[in-house]
C-alpha positions as CSV (number, residue, x, y, z in Angstrom):
1,M,0.0,0.0,0.0
2,R,2.8,2.4,0.8
3,D,4.4,2.0,-2.7
4,E,1.1,2.6,-4.5
5,L,0.3,5.7,-2.4
6,F,3.9,7.0,-3.0
7,F,3.5,6.4,-6.8
8,V,0.2,8.2,-6.9
9,T,1.5,11.1,-4.9
10,L,4.5,11.6,-7.1
11,F,2.4,11.3,-10.3
12,I,0.0,14.0,-9.1
13,C,2.8,16.2,-8.0
14,A,4.7,15.7,-11.3
15,L,1.6,16.6,-13.3
16,T,0.8,19.7,-11.4
17,D,4.4,20.8,-11.4
18,I,4.7,20.3,-15.2
19,V,1.5,22.5,-15.7
20,T,1.9,25.2,-13.0
21,Y,5.5,24.9,-11.6
22,R,3.9,24.5,-8.2
23,I,3.3,21.5,-5.8
24,K,0.1,21.6,-3.9
25,N,0.3,21.4,-0.1
26,K,-3.0,19.6,0.0
27,V,-1.7,16.7,-2.0
28,L,1.4,16.5,0.3
29,L,-0.7,16.7,3.5
30,V,-3.2,14.1,2.4
31,S,-0.4,11.8,1.4
32,A,1.5,12.2,4.6
33,A,-1.7,11.7,6.6
34,G,-2.5,8.5,4.6
35,L,1.0,7.2,5.2
36,L,0.9,7.8,8.9
37,L,-2.6,6.3,9.2
38,S,-1.4,3.2,7.3
39,D,1.6,2.9,9.6
40,L,-0.7,3.2,12.6
41,F,-3.2,0.6,11.5
42,L,-1.3,-1.7,9.2
43,Y,2.3,-1.6,10.4
44,S,4.1,-1.0,13.7
45,K,4.2,2.3,15.6
46,A,8.0,2.2,15.2
47,D,7.5,2.9,11.5
48,I,5.8,6.3,12.4
49,R,8.9,7.3,14.3
50,E,11.2,6.2,11.5
51,D,9.1,8.1,9.0
52,L,9.1,11.3,11.1
53,V,12.9,11.1,11.7
54,S,13.6,10.5,8.0
55,M,11.5,13.6,7.2
56,G,13.2,15.8,9.8
57,V,16.7,14.8,8.7
58,V,16.0,15.5,5.0
59,I,14.5,19.0,6.0
60,L,17.4,19.8,8.1
61,I,19.9,18.9,5.3
62,L,18.0,20.6,2.5
63,F,17.0,23.8,4.4
64,P,20.3,25.6,3.4
65,V,19.6,24.5,-0.2
66,F,16.2,26.2,0.0
67,L,17.8,29.3,1.4
68,T,20.2,29.5,-1.6
69,G,17.3,29.4,-4.0
70,V,18.4,26.1,-5.7
71,L,15.2,24.3,-4.7
72,A,11.8,25.7,-4.0
73,A,9.8,25.1,-0.8
74,G,7.5,22.6,-2.5
75,D,10.4,20.7,-3.8
76,I,11.8,20.4,-0.3
77,K,8.5,19.3,1.1
78,L,8.1,16.7,-1.6
79,L,11.6,15.4,-0.9
80,A,10.8,15.2,2.8
81,L,7.6,13.3,2.0
82,S,9.6,11.0,-0.2
83,A,12.0,10.3,2.7
84,M,9.1,9.3,4.8
85,Y,8.0,6.8,2.2
86,T,11.4,5.3,1.4
87,G,13.4,5.8,4.6
88,L,16.8,7.3,4.7
89,S,18.6,4.4,2.9
90,G,16.0,4.4,0.1
91,F,16.1,8.1,-0.1
92,V,19.7,8.1,-1.0
93,A,18.9,5.9,-4.0
94,L,15.9,8.1,-4.9
95,A,18.1,11.2,-4.7
96,E,20.7,9.6,-7.0
97,G,18.0,8.8,-9.5
98,A,16.4,12.3,-9.2
99,A,19.8,14.0,-9.7
100,A,20.4,12.0,-12.9
101,A,16.9,12.8,-14.2
102,S,17.4,16.4,-13.2
103,A,20.6,16.7,-15.2
104,C,19.0,15.1,-18.3
105,L,15.9,17.4,-18.0
106,A,18.1,20.5,-17.5
107,L,20.1,19.6,-20.7
108,I,17.0,19.0,-22.7
109,V,15.4,22.3,-21.6
110,S,18.6,24.2,-22.1
111,I,19.2,22.9,-25.6
112,S,15.5,23.3,-26.6
113,K,15.2,26.9,-25.4
114,K,18.7,27.8,-26.4
115,E,19.6,29.3,-23.0
116,P,22.5,28.7,-20.7
117,L,22.3,25.5,-18.6
118,Y,22.3,27.5,-15.3
119,K,19.1,29.3,-16.4
120,A,17.2,26.1,-17.3
121,R,14.0,25.9,-15.4
122,F,12.2,22.6,-15.2
123,P,9.6,20.8,-13.0
124,F,11.6,19.1,-10.3
125,A,8.7,16.9,-9.2
126,F,8.8,15.3,-12.7
127,A,12.5,14.6,-12.3
128,L,11.9,13.1,-9.0
129,F,9.1,10.9,-10.5
130,L,11.5,9.8,-13.2
131,G,14.2,9.0,-10.7
132,A,11.8,7.0,-8.6
133,I,10.7,4.7,-11.4
134,P,13.5,2.2,-11.0
135,M,12.5,1.7,-7.3
136,W,9.2,0.2,-8.5
137,F,10.6,-2.1,-11.1
138,F,13.9,-3.3,-9.6
């Protein structure tokens, strides 16, 4: 159930990020509540603690990145939610996949718009979704 909820959340966030360059807080809150409720009723209560610790660690690590303007607040919140779903060890693999997908998307956008690579603006939620695809199939 966790994997399906994570997939649906990333898919919805990717679609809205492609269209509006925004990630809706309502989607993130509903997904986080669904995850915590499924942990409460289907899994152990230790999973809730692990999910919250993973989220907190990612927020603490990525907050300086937000302050520099590299990632937006919605991207940080989506990454924190992703850490809740995958745990810290799975989050490292997810971040590697998202970094590779982000590099590819930035190159594609830069070439297609004929602008410098550092000015390439692309939907990060879509890159995160592409980076998470190997987690479901391998």
